[in-house]
C-alpha positions as CSV (number, residue, x, y, z in Angstrom):
1,M,0.0,0.0,0.0
2,K,1.3,3.4,-0.9
3,N,2.9,5.5,1.8
4,I,1.4,8.7,0.3
5,L,-2.2,9.3,1.5
6,R,-3.9,11.2,-1.3
7,I,-6.8,13.2,0.0
8,G,-9.5,14.9,-2.0
9,L,-10.8,17.6,0.3
10,A,-12.7,20.8,-0.3
11,L,-12.8,23.9,1.9
12,S,-16.1,24.9,3.4
13,L,-17.1,27.7,5.7
14,M,-18.8,27.0,9.1
15,P,-22.3,28.3,9.0
16,A,-22.7,31.7,10.7
17,A,-25.4,30.3,12.9
18,L,-22.8,28.1,14.6
19,S,-21.3,30.3,17.3
20,V,-17.6,30.2,18.2
21,A,-18.5,28.9,21.7
22,H,-20.7,26.2,20.3
23,A,-18.0,25.1,17.8
24,Q,-15.4,25.0,20.6
25,T,-17.7,22.9,22.8
26,A,-18.5,20.5,20.0
27,A,-14.8,20.2,19.0
28,T,-14.0,19.2,22.6
29,K,-16.8,16.6,22.7
30,D,-15.9,15.2,19.4
31,A,-12.1,15.1,19.8
32,V,-9.9,12.2,18.9
33,Y,-10.3,9.6,21.6
34,Y,-7.5,7.4,23.0
35,P,-8.4,4.7,25.5
36,A,-7.4,5.5,29.1
37,S,-4.6,3.3,30.4
38,S,-5.9,0.1,32.0
39,A,-4.9,-1.3,35.4
40,L,-4.5,-4.7,33.7
41,Q,-2.5,-5.9,30.7
42,T,-3.9,-4.8,27.4
43,E,-2.8,-5.6,23.9
44,A,-3.7,-4.8,20.2
45,D,-2.8,-5.5,16.6
46,E,-2.5,-9.2,17.1
47,Y,-1.6,-11.3,14.1
48,T,-0.7,-15.0,14.1
49,S,0.9,-17.2,11.5
50,Y,0.7,-21.0,11.9
51,E,3.2,-23.0,9.9
52,L,2.1,-26.6,9.8
53,L,5.1,-29.0,10.2
54,A,5.3,-32.6,9.0
55,P,1.9,-34.2,9.7
56,E,3.3,-37.1,11.8
57,T,4.7,-34.5,14.3
58,A,1.3,-33.0,15.2
59,S,3.3,-29.8,15.5
60,F,3.1,-26.3,14.1
61,K,5.3,-23.3,14.4
62,I,3.7,-20.0,15.5
63,H,4.8,-16.5,14.8
64,Y,2.7,-14.3,17.0
65,E,2.9,-10.5,16.5
66,V,1.4,-8.6,19.4
67,T,1.5,-5.0,20.8
68,A,1.5,-4.2,24.5
69,T,-0.6,-1.1,25.1
70,T,-0.8,-0.6,28.9
71,A,1.1,2.6,29.6
72,G,4.2,2.0,31.7
73,A,4.2,-1.8,31.3
74,R,7.7,-3.3,31.4
75,F,6.6,-6.9,30.9
76,F,4.2,-8.8,28.7
77,Y,2.6,-12.2,29.5
78,N,1.6,-14.5,26.7
79,P,-0.5,-17.5,27.8
80,I,0.6,-21.0,26.7
81,R,-2.6,-22.6,25.4
82,K,-3.9,-25.5,27.5
83,G,-3.5,-28.9,25.8
84,S,-0.5,-27.7,23.8
85,V,3.2,-28.4,24.6
86,A,5.4,-25.4,23.8
87,S,9.0,-25.6,22.7
88,D,11.7,-23.6,20.8
89,E,10.5,-20.3,22.1
90,S,12.1,-17.0,21.2
91,V,11.0,-13.4,21.4
92,Y,12.0,-10.3,19.4
93,D,11.5,-6.6,19.7
94,A,9.7,-5.6,16.5
95,M,11.2,-2.1,16.4
96,S,14.9,-3.1,16.7
97,G,14.8,-6.8,15.6
98,E,16.8,-7.6,18.8
99,P,16.0,-10.6,21.0
100,L,14.1,-10.0,24.2
101,R,14.6,-11.8,27.5
102,F,11.8,-14.1,28.6
103,E,10.9,-16.9,30.9
104,V,8.0,-19.3,31.4
105,V,6.1,-18.6,34.6
106,S,3.1,-20.1,36.4
107,G,-0.2,-18.3,36.7
108,A,0.6,-17.7,40.4
109,E,3.9,-16.1,39.5
110,A,2.2,-13.9,36.9
111,R,-0.3,-12.7,39.5
112,K,2.6,-11.0,41.4
113,D,2.6,-8.4,38.6
114,A,-0.3,-6.0,39.2
115,L,-1.1,-5.9,35.5
116,M,-1.8,-9.7,35.7
117,A,-4.0,-9.8,38.8
118,D,-6.5,-11.9,36.9
119,A,-4.0,-14.4,35.5
120,D,-5.4,-18.0,35.3
121,L,-3.8,-20.1,38.0
122,D,-4.0,-23.2,35.8
123,T,-2.1,-21.6,32.9
124,E,1.6,-21.0,32.2
125,Y,2.8,-17.8,30.6
126,I,5.7,-16.6,28.6
127,K,6.9,-13.5,30.5
128,V,8.6,-11.1,28.2
129,A,10.8,-8.2,29.3
130,L,10.0,-5.4,27.0
131,A,12.7,-3.4,25.3
132,R,11.4,-0.2,26.8
133,P,8.4,0.8,29.0
134,V,5.2,1.3,26.9
135,P,4.7,5.1,26.3
136,E,1.5,6.9,27.2
137,H,-0.9,6.2,24.2
138,G,2.0,4.2,22.7
139,Q,2.9,0.6,22.0
140,G,5.4,-2.1,22.8
141,R,5.6,-4.3,19.7
142,M,7.0,-7.8,19.8
143,I,7.2,-11.1,17.9
144,I,6.8,-14.3,19.9
145,V,8.0,-17.5,18.1
146,K,7.2,-20.9,19.5
147,T,6.3,-24.4,18.4
148,Y,3.2,-26.2,19.7
149,K,2.6,-29.9,19.7
150,D,-1.1,-30.5,19.8
151,A,-2.6,-33.7,18.4
152,K,-6.1,-32.5,19.0
153,S,-5.6,-29.5,16.8
154,Y,-3.4,-31.0,14.0
155,F,-3.8,-34.6,13.0
156,V,-4.1,-37.0,10.1
157,D,-7.5,-38.4,9.0
158,G,-6.9,-41.1,6.5
159,K,-5.1,-39.4,3.6
160,T,-6.2,-35.9,4.8
161,I,-4.4,-33.6,7.2
162,V,-6.7,-31.6,9.5
163,F,-6.0,-28.3,11.3
164,K,-9.0,-27.8,13.5
165,R,-8.6,-25.0,16.1
166,P,-10.9,-22.2,17.3
167,L,-8.8,-19.0,16.9
168,G,-9.4,-16.0,19.2
169,I,-6.9,-13.8,17.4
170,Q,-8.7,-11.8,14.7
171,R,-6.0,-11.8,12.0
172,D,-4.5,-15.2,11.1
173,K,-2.6,-17.2,8.5
174,V,-2.2,-21.0,8.2
175,I,0.6,-22.3,5.9
176,L,0.2,-25.9,4.7
177,P,3.1,-28.3,4.4
178,S,4.8,-28.6,1.0
179,G,2.7,-30.6,-1.5
180,Y,-0.7,-30.1,0.1
181,E,-3.8,-28.4,-1.3
182,V,-6.9,-27.1,0.5
183,V,-10.0,-29.2,0.1
184,K,-12.1,-27.9,3.0
185,L,-12.1,-24.4,4.7
186,T,-14.7,-23.3,7.2
187,V,-13.8,-19.6,7.6
188,P,-13.9,-17.4,4.5
189,S,-10.3,-16.7,3.7
190,Q,-7.8,-15.6,1.1
191,I,-5.9,-18.5,-0.5
192,L,-2.4,-17.4,-1.4
193,A,0.9,-19.0,-2.5
194,E,4.0,-18.5,-0.4
195,K,7.2,-17.7,-2.2
196,D,8.3,-21.3,-1.9
197,G,5.0,-22.5,-3.4
198,R,3.3,-23.7,-0.2
199,I,-0.4,-22.9,0.0
200,A,-1.6,-20.6,2.7
201,I,-5.0,-19.3,3.9
202,S,-5.4,-15.9,5.6
203,F,-8.4,-14.2,7.1
204,L,-9.8,-11.3,9.2
205,H,-12.3,-12.3,11.8
206,A,-14.1,-9.1,12.8
207,G,-16.7,-10.5,15.2
208,E,-16.6,-11.4,18.9
209,G,-15.5,-14.8,20.0
210,E,-13.3,-17.4,18.3
211,A,-13.3,-18.2,14.6
212,P,-14.3,-21.9,14.2
213,L,-11.5,-22.8,11.8
214,E,-11.1,-26.2,10.2
215,V,-8.7,-26.7,7.3
216,R,-8.5,-30.0,5.5
217,A,-5.8,-30.7,2.9
218,I,-4.6,-33.6,0.7
219,K,-1.1,-34.2,-0.7
220,D,-1.4,-33.9,-4.5
221,A,0.0,-30.4,-5.1
222,Q,3.2,-29.6,-7.0
223,T,6.5,-29.4,-5.0
224,G,9.9,-28.0,-5.7
225,T,10.4,-25.6,-8.6
226,N,7.1,-26.7,-10.2
227,A,5.2,-25.2,-7.2
228,L,6.8,-21.7,-7.3
229,P,4.2,-19.1,-8.1
230,A,4.5,-16.7,-11.0
231,E,5.6,-13.2,-10.0
232,L,2.7,-10.9,-9.3
233,T,2.2,-8.2,-11.9
234,K,0.9,-4.7,-12.1
235,E,-1.7,-5.7,-14.6
236,R,-5.3,-4.7,-14.0
237,S,-8.4,-6.8,-14.5
238,W,-10.4,-6.2,-17.6
239,E,-13.6,-6.5,-15.6
240,S,-14.9,-3.1,-14.7
241,P,-15.4,-3.5,-10.9
242,F,-11.7,-4.2,-10.5
243,T,-10.0,-1.9,-13.0
244,G,-8.5,0.2,-10.2
245,E,-6.6,-2.6,-8.6
246,T,-3.4,-4.4,-9.8
247,E,-2.8,-8.1,-9.4
248,Q,-0.2,-7.3,-6.8
249,Q,-2.7,-5.3,-4.8
250,R,-5.5,-7.9,-5.1
251,L,-3.3,-10.8,-4.0
252,S,-1.6,-9.0,-1.1
253,E,-2.4,-10.5,2.3
254,R,-5.2,-8.4,3.7
255,A,-4.9,-9.7,7.3
256,R,-1.1,-8.9,7.3
257,Q,-1.5,-5.3,6.2
258,D,-0.6,-3.0,9.1
259,R,-2.4,0.2,8.3
260,D,-5.6,1.1,10.3
261,I,-7.5,4.3,10.5
262,V,-10.1,5.8,12.9
263,Y,-12.4,8.7,11.8
264,F,-13.8,11.0,14.4
265,L,-16.7,12.9,12.9
266,Q,-17.2,16.5,14.0
267,Q,-20.7,18.0,14.1
268,P,-22.1,17.6,10.5
269,E,-22.5,21.3,9.8
270,T,-18.7,21.6,9.9
271,H,-18.2,19.0,7.2
272,S,-15.1,18.1,9.1
273,F,-13.6,15.0,10.8
274,S,-10.4,14.3,12.7
275,L,-8.6,11.1,12.3
276,Y,-5.5,9.1,13.2
277,H,-4.0,6.4,11.1
278,D,-1.3,4.0,12.2
279,Y,1.2,2.2,10.0
280,T,4.5,0.4,10.3
281,E,7.4,1.6,8.2
282,A,10.0,-1.1,7.5
283,R,11.5,-0.2,4.1
284,V,15.2,0.4,4.4
285,G,16.3,4.0,3.8
286,I,12.9,5.5,4.1
287,N,13.1,8.7,6.3
288,G,9.8,10.4,6.0
289,Y,6.1,10.3,5.5
290,A,4.3,12.5,3.0
291,N,0.7,13.5,2.7
292,V,0.1,15.0,-0.8
293,V,-2.9,17.3,-0.8
294,R,-4.7,17.7,-4.1
295,T,-5.1,21.1,-5.7
296,G,-7.9,23.1,-4.1
297,S,-7.9,20.9,-1.0
298,V,-6.9,21.5,2.6
299,A,-5.8,19.3,5.5
300,S,-5.2,21.0,8.9
301,H,-3.6,20.4,12.3
302,P,-1.2,17.6,11.2
303,S,0.9,16.0,13.9
304,A,2.7,12.7,14.3
305,Y,4.7,10.6,16.8
306,I,6.4,7.2,17.0
307,L,4.2,4.8,18.9
308,D,7.2,2.7,20.0
309,T,8.9,5.5,21.9
310,G,6.4,8.4,22.2
311,E,8.8,10.6,20.3
312,Q,7.0,13.6,18.7
313,L,7.8,14.2,15.0
314,K,7.7,17.6,13.3
315,A,5.2,18.1,10.5
316,E,6.3,20.5,7.8
317,E,4.2,21.9,4.9
318,M,6.1,22.5,1.7
319,S,5.8,22.4,-2.1
320,G,6.6,19.3,-4.1
321,S,9.7,21.0,-5.5
322,E,10.9,21.8,-2.0
323,M,10.4,18.2,-0.9
324,I,12.3,16.9,-3.9
325,A,15.2,19.3,-3.0
326,S,15.1,18.2,0.6
327,K,16.2,14.7,-0.3
328,I,13.6,13.3,2.1
329,N,12.9,9.7,0.9
330,T,9.2,8.7,1.4
331,G,9.4,5.8,-1.0
332,E,7.1,7.6,-3.4
333,T,7.3,10.3,-6.1
334,V,5.7,13.8,-5.9
335,E,5.1,16.4,-8.5
336,A,6.9,19.8,-8.2
337,K,3.5,21.5,-8.2
338,D,2.1,19.5,-5.3
339,R,1.5,20.8,-1.8
340,V,2.8,18.3,0.7
341,V,2.8,17.8,4.5
342,V,6.0,16.0,5.2
343,I,7.0,14.2,8.5
344,P,10.7,13.4,8.6
345,F,12.2,10.7,10.8
346,T,15.4,8.8,11.3
347,P,16.1,6.5,8.2
348,I,14.9,2.9,8.6
349,Q,17.8,0.4,8.9
350,A,17.7,-3.2,7.9
351,G,15.8,-5.4,10.3
352,R,14.2,-2.5,12.1
353,S,10.9,-0.7,11.8
354,L,8.9,2.2,13.2
355,R,5.2,2.2,14.1
356,L,3.9,5.7,13.3
357,R,0.7,7.6,14.2
358,I,-0.4,10.5,12.0
359,V,-3.2,12.8,13.3
360,E,-5.0,15.3,11.0
361,T,-8.3,17.1,10.5
362,Y,-10.0,17.3,7.1
363,T,-12.9,19.3,5.7
364,A,-14.8,17.3,3.1
365,P,-18.3,18.5,2.1
366,A,-18.5,16.0,-0.7
367,S,-18.4,13.1,1.7
368,Y,-19.7,14.4,5.0
369,G,-22.5,16.7,6.0
370,Q,-26.1,17.0,6.9
371,K,-29.2,16.5,4.7
372,G,-32.4,17.7,6.4
373,D,-32.2,16.3,10.0
374,E,-29.9,13.4,9.0
375,L,-26.1,13.2,9.2
376,V,-24.6,11.5,6.1
377,F,-21.0,10.1,5.8
378,D,-20.4,8.7,2.4
379,R,-16.8,7.7,1.8
380,S,-14.8,4.8,0.2
381,L,-12.4,3.4,2.8
382,G,-9.4,1.4,1.3
383,R,-7.7,-0.1,4.3
384,P,-8.6,-3.5,5.7
385,R,-9.3,-2.0,9.2
386,N,-11.3,1.2,9.4
387,A,-13.5,2.7,12.1
388,V,-15.9,5.7,12.2
389,V,-16.9,7.4,15.4
390,L,-20.2,9.4,15.3
391,P,-20.2,12.9,16.8
392,S,-21.6,13.4,20.3
393,G,-25.4,13.4,20.4
394,W,-26.0,11.2,17.4
395,Y,-27.2,7.6,16.9
396,C,-26.8,5.4,13.8
397,T,-29.9,4.8,11.6
398,A,-28.2,3.2,8.6
399,S,-25.0,1.6,7.6
400,A,-24.8,0.2,4.1
401,A,-21.6,-1.8,4.8
402,P,-21.6,-4.4,7.6
403,A,-20.0,-3.1,10.8
404,T,-19.5,-4.1,14.4
405,V,-20.6,-1.5,16.9
406,S,-19.3,-0.3,20.3
407,Q,-19.8,2.7,22.5
408,L,-17.0,4.9,23.8
409,P,-17.0,5.9,27.5
410,D,-18.2,9.4,26.6
411,G,-21.3,7.9,24.8
412,R,-20.2,8.2,21.2
413,I,-20.9,5.3,18.9
414,R,-18.0,3.6,17.0
415,L,-18.5,1.5,13.9
416,D,-15.7,-0.8,12.8
417,Y,-15.5,-1.8,9.2
418,W,-13.1,-4.7,8.6
419,D,-12.6,-5.5,4.9
420,N,-11.4,-8.9,4.0
421,R,-11.8,-8.2,0.3
422,P,-9.3,-6.5,-2.0
423,E,-11.6,-3.7,-3.1
424,A,-12.4,-0.7,-0.8
425,V,-15.4,-0.8,1.4
426,D,-17.9,1.9,0.4
427,V,-19.3,3.3,3.7
428,L,-22.7,5.0,3.5
429,L,-23.6,6.0,7.1
430,K,-26.6,7.9,8.3
431,A,-27.5,9.1,11.8
432,K,-30.0,11.2,13.7
433,R,-29.8,13.3,16.9
434,R,-30.6,11.6,20.1
435,V,-33.6,13.0,22.0
436,G,-32.4,15.8,24.3
437,A,-29.1,16.3,22.4
438,E,-28.2,19.9,21.6
């Protein structure tokens, strides 16, 4: 996915009837919301890859990517699933790529940490010493590698191998052993070829609870050089619904994509919304993020920081020609005539990455406003994980795209749109004022 966010925004003037005091009050009520730090361990952005080993071993290798989000936390506890025998554990800091210290502890030992006061006494945990304390509203990213032996989850049934395991993580991939093809799959998933030709399935599970996954496979697929997939191209489909996507884009793993965005709608008469979007930059040599603003459009109040460390980054507005002269490498090209908001950072080194959060406010009458007594938000969202928060005092009356719904502590309604398909999700959202709301 491109690192340049192209935004088509149009200026609008706030109606004269909206007083300055009212606007300031509404802006405060509808501000970007970050969850308050919990007294217990919290985590986010979980992704798991299961690599099925030789069937007779009943074993699979797990790469578990997880982010600690409790401010100030110095340790993270990963439960070892009951019924599984863990071995070959290792843990790495996702920012630096360096190994992290860890040990296996009992539930009783885990409870000695105030963040794990609710630890299961019958469960063992991998206790990880984080590379740095989790910053306020920041993250401690890590990769936990381990091998599980679990004959109840992975076994042979005649000539078929079976991986049957309810998965509570919402983003998952399962890689079959070499030479196997999928013949049964119970959770809607992408089917993809690894670089070495092994077949993998990958999915997003947006709902509550565990995904009831069962994968069955038989050994009749190609192996060796015959199994290697053709290189993905930049060709576009001839069929009209997909003309905007290349083969590379359509066959990228949606569950693995690391960009997510949350829109905070302001009161509809302003036509404005604030947002933050997070993404991981791992391309060697990249030393900046650029937001190219189309001619006649405006973005305001940009800011950014590194989630791993809490370090604030400077946002600079410049022309495309000035950015080209600055030698800031964003991995993309800009035109000299462009207006660009640029956020420089330390160049990315091999094996390292940064998790960045960019915050901005946009005004977009074409996609957000009020018709009669209804709020209308009509926008195409291209990321796999998107969320929209209604302004204070409004309730949802219509959502064309399926969403999960939750309520923020301040009463605002949040709708999450997780898109497992390669095309954008077209969000048409309507709302009305609650009784008694200003």
